[in-house]
N, C-alpha and C positions, 0 to 999 in steps of 0.2 A: 675785159681781156678775152680774146678769142681762144678757142680750144688749142690751136696750134701754138700760139704764143705761150699759153699756160704750160703746155707740155714742155716746151723748150726751156722755160724758166725753171721748171722742176728739175730738168736734167742739168742745167747750169749749177744748181745748188747741190746736186747729189754728189757725194764725195767718194764713192767706191770705184768708179770706172776709170779707165786709162785711155789715152790716145783717142779722144773723141773729136769729131768735127760736128758742130752743132749750129743750127740756124735758128735765130729768134726773129720775131716780127712784132710790129706795133699792134696795139698801143703799148708803149713802154711806161711802166709805173714803178715808183720807188719800192724797193724791197721792204718788207715790214721791219727788218733790222735797222733801217735808216732812221726810224722814228724813235725818240726817247720814250722810255716806259717808266711810269711812276715807281719809285723805290729802287730803280736800277742803279747800281754803282756807276759813277762816271770817272773816267780818267782826267788828268789835268793836262793843259796845254801851256807850253812855255815857248819863248823865243829869244834869240840873241843874234847879234850881227857879227859877221866875219868880213874882213876887208882883204883886198889884194896884197896889202903889206904883210899879212900874216901867212901867205902861201909861198912856198918855194916851187910848187908845181904849176900854179897858175898866177903869174905876176900881173896878168890883165891885158886885154886888147879891146878895141872897139872897131866897128866897121867904118871904113873911109866913106865919105859922102861926096861923090863927085859925079860928073856926067857919065863916066865909064862904069863906075860901080853901081850906079842906079839902073843900068840897063839889065833887062831880064829876058830869058828865053821863054817860049810858050809854056814851059813847065814851072816857071817861077824861079829858075836858077839865076843867080847873079852872073852876069857876063863880064869877063875881064880879058884884056889882051894878054898874050903870053908874057909872063914876067910882071904883069900889072899887080901891084899889091892891093889887097882887099881890106887890110886892117892896119892899125897902128897901135903902139902901146898906149894903154890908158888904165887908170885905177877903177875898181868897182867896190861896191858894198853888197853883200848878200845876207838875207835873213834865213835863219835856220829855225824851224819849228820842231818842238819835241813833245810827243804825246807819251805820258807815263800812265800806265794802267792803275786803276784803283787797287789799293792794297799792296802796291809794290814795296818790297823791303830794300832799303838802300844797300848798294853794292852786291846785290844778288844777281847772278847771271840770268839774263832774260833773252828770249827770242827777239829778233830785230826785223823791222820793215823799214827800208830806206826808200824814200819817195822823191823823185825829181820834180822840178817846178812846184815845190812844196806848198806854196801859198794857195795854189789852185785846188788842193786836195785836203787841206787840214780839217775842214768841217765834216766832209764825207768819211774820211778815214777814221776820225775820232768817233763819229756816230756808229759806224759799222763795228769798230773794235769794241766799243762799250757794250753793244748788244751781244756780239759773238763771244766775248770773254765772259760776260755774265752768264751766258747759257752754256759755257764750257764747250763751245764748238771750235774754238781755237785756243792756243795757250795764251797766257797773259803776256803780251809782247809790248815792246817800246817801238814807236814809230818816229823816225828822224826824217823830217820833210825839208828838203834843201832847195832853196832858190838857186837858179843859175846865176852866172856873173853878168847877165844882161844881153840884150840884143836878140837876134834870131838869124839862123841860117848862115850862109857862107860869109866868112870874115868877122863874125861876131864871137864874143866870149862864149855865149850859149852854144853856138854851132861848134866851136872848138871843143868844148867839154862833151857835148852830147853826140855829135855826128862823127867824131873821129873813131876809127876802128883801131884801137890800141888799149893798153891797160892804164893809160894815164889818169883817166877819171876815177877808175876803181881805186888806184893808189891814193888819189886825193881824198876820197871818202874814207878809206880805211886808215890812212896815216895822219890826216890833218883834221877831218871833221869829227869822226867818231871819238878819238881821244879827248877832244875838247868837250864834247857832249858828256862823256863819262865824268870828266873832271867837274863840270859845272853843276851837274845834277846828281852826283853820287850814284851813277849807274854803272852797271857792268853788262856786257853783251856776251851771249853764248859764242863759243868758238866752233860750234857744230854748224856747218853750212846748211844742213837740212832745216835748221831753225832760223835762217837768215834769208831774207828776200829783198829784191830790188824791184821797184815799180815805177811806171811813168806812162805818159801819153805822148804820142807823136815822137819828136826827137828824144824826149825823156824816156820813152819806151825803148828806143834803140840803145840809149845809154844803159838802161837796166839790163838788157840782154848782153851788151858788151862787157859790163861788169862781171856777169856770171861766166861769160865765154872765156875771158882771160884769167879770171880768178874764181873758179868753181870751189876752191877751198875756202873762200870767203863768203860767197853768195850762191846758194844752191837752188834758189827759186826765183822765178821771174814772173811779173804781172805786167802785161803790155796792152795798152789801148791805142789803136791806130798807129802801130809802130812805124817809124820812118825808116823802113828797111829799103831805102832808095839811095840814089847817088846824090848825096848832099854834103859829103865830107869836104872840108877846106881847112888847111891846104891839102891838095891831092897827095896820095901816097901811092907810089908805083906798085907796092905790094898788094894794094886793094884799089885799083884804079876806078872802080865804081862804088866806092864807099861801102855802106851797109848793104847795098844790093848784092855785094859779093858773098854775104853770108849764105843766102839761098842759091846763089849762082855757082859757088864753088866751095866755100870754106866748110860748111856743114858736111857735105858729101865727102870731102877729102880728108876729114879729121875723125879719128875714133870718137865715138859718142862720149860726151862728157856727162858727169853726174848732175844734170840740171833738170829741174821740173819747170815747165813753162805753161802758163795760162795766157792766151792772147785773143784779142778781139779786133775786128775791123768793120767799118761801116760799108754797106753796099754802095753808097755814094760818097765814099771817102775821097780825099784829095786826088784830083787828076784821074778819076775812075774811068774816063774814056780815052786816056792817052795811050798811044802805042808803046810796045815794049822798047822800042828804040830810044825812048826818052829816059829810060831807067828811073822813072819818076811817077809811076802809077801805084798808089798806096794799096788798093785792093789786090792788084796783081802781085805786088811784092809780098803781102801777107799770105795770100794763097800759096805762093811758092815757098815761103818760110814753113808753113804747115806741112806741105808736101815733103820738103827736105827733112824736117824733123820726124815725120812719119816713116820715111824710108830708112832712117837710122835708128828707129825704135826708141825715140825719146819719150819720156813721160810728159805728154802735152795735152792740152785741151784748146781747141780753136773754135771761137764763136764768131759767126758772121751775122751782122744785124741788118735786116732788111730795111731799106729806106733811110738808114742812119748816115749821118755825116761824120766829120772828123772829130775824134775825141768827144763823141756825143754825150752830153751830160745826162740825158734821160737814160741812155743805155748804161752808163756808169752807175747811176743810182739804183738801177734794177739788178745789176750783175755783181757789183763789188762784194757784197757779203758772201755770195756763193763762191766767187773766185778765191777769196781769202780762205774760206773753209776748205776748198779743194786743195789749195797749195799746202795747207797744214793738216791734211786729213789723217795722217798717221803719225803725227808728232805728239809726244807725250804732253798731256794737259797738266 
């Protein structure tokens, strides 16, 4: 690891600073906390299935597959004629993974980490939390890692859940998923938003921010990798015609600062990194502008740009995840 990369990694893991823009560079290597250590207590992983029949908030859709909906613009957006439907009702099954820290006492209120696209993060989140909790660098927290309802982007259930700029997904998590988790595993979650975080990558990261934006009384922290703060919402909403792009384009600046702490990352060569602004679909540009908007409103944020990295880069996640979690919970009681 070169000196510049090493310095950057140290800053990413350092927990006392505020409002930093940090650049890291390859080679990217797993943080030491990602490896199991002999004798270290390990949390337990569980999972269960939720179906569309159990949800009043998301009864289920899927993308239509026809010649019109398969057409894409240069930025990857699905093209549809005015009034053309992109989806139809359809059932889904989603798996929910639950990490319970070692030594948890049933029905004791615990801090909470909610992760979108949960299957993609179970091993890494569990490994990081095992180490950080054992070293008392974060509180003993529960992680609820939720799969989407399926598909991707416009017209899909995942796109509806993650890319919509509204409080619908936050209400789904708060009122339908978390009570089920508490019931199944004899858990209780803290009501303190400073002890509750939402995390995700890509559209899952946009969803995490949206959860906190609309309900900071439920989720006071956000962890975002390659956030899809671009125009990908479907169906379109006249109030936010450019979807999550409107966060940095207007919403953050026009709204009094909310009690949200945000750690965010983007790859230098993330999706559509060379696209012009007019596409509203350039990931590095969108994340740069998110950081600038948060900085202007004096949010408690940390922004990491990863040289040479791509979209939701696994090597970058393995290097930065422990430091990101520690930074988010840096002043929360152990």
